[in-house]
Each structure stands twice: as C-alpha cells, then as structure tokens.
C-alpha positions, 0 to 999 in steps of 0.5 A, spaced: 299 526 440 298 529 447 305 529 449 308 531 442 303 537 442 304 540 449 311 538 451 314 540 444 310 547 443 312 549 450 319 547 450 320 551 443 316 557 446 310 556 442 305 554 447 303 558 453 305 554 460 297 554 461 295 551 454 290 546 453 288 541 448 281 541 446 277 535 442 271 538 438 266 534 435 259 534 432 258 527 435 255 525 442 261 520 443 268 519 441 267 512 439 261 508 438 263 503 442 261 504 449 268 501 453 272 504 448 269 511 449 269 510 456 277 509 456 278 515 452 274 520 456 278 517 462 284 518 459 282 525 456 280 527 464 287 525 466 291 529 462 286 535 462 284 535 455 277 538 454 272 534 450 267 539 447 261 534 444 256 537 439 259 542 436 261 542 428 266 546 425 263 550 420 269 556 418 276 557 420 278 565 419 283 570 421 282 575 427 285 581 429 293 580 429 292 574 424 290 570 430 286 564 427 279 563 429 274 557 429 267 558 428 263 552 431 255 551 431 252 547 436 248 541 433 242 541 437 241 548 439 244 552 432 248 556 437 254 559 434 261 561 437 268 563 435 274 560 439 281 562 437 287 557 437 294 556 435 294 549 432 289 544 430 288 537 427 282 537 423 279 531 420 274 533 415 267 529 414 268 522 410 264 517 406 265 510 404 267 508 398 262 507 392 264 500 390 264 497 397 257 500 397 255 498 391 257 491 393 253 491 399 258 490 404 256 496 408 252 497 414 247 503 415 253 507 418 258 506 412 262 501 416 263 494 413 258 489 416 262 483 420 260 478 425 263 482 431 264 475 434 268 472 429 270 478 424 
C-alpha cells in the first residue's frame, strides 16, 4: 500500500514531494501480538510513516476550497483536533457475527478462541 500511494500519487502529480502517510488508530498498538506490532512499527519507522495511537476519527468534513478534513478525538484526554488530507483508507469499527457468538466460539475480544500452539 505504501509504495502504491507514494509512488503513484507523486508520478501522477497528485501528491506533493513532501507528502507523508499517516496511520491513525484509537488503539494503543497496531496488532495485539507484541512481535507483529514490533515488526510493523519498525517498518513504519523505516518508511517514514507517522503512527498516531489513541486517536478516534469522529467526523469527516469539507473545509475551505473543498479540502477534506478528518476530526479526531483523543481517547484518553478527549482533546479534539482536525487534520486535512487528500486521500484515506478508512476501516470502520466491526463486530463479530452473531451466529459465532451464539455458538460460544468467541473469546472476550470477538476473536475465535483457539489453542495458540495447535490452532
């Protein structure tokens, strides 16, 4: 994704030479698995991707000259900030399927409860 956005947008004249990718999440980590999180953060650092933990997007609106603005709220302090952007990949919060929950197959976080050694 990184290579696609940065190279294509710059080649097509849609992205500024100093454009950056940012990853915003209300969570305190990218992955719940420490090693996977460590690897992802290392890759983000190497590629110059800003990682913004603890910020929940609450609104997207248009500003002057039709620029897009995302409104974020800090999950710890409640502080609200606005950030203009050109393009975004947004993943809304999701929940587990009811039939899996009814069958008792889910753990407390909505994932399938498996033996991590045998899966």
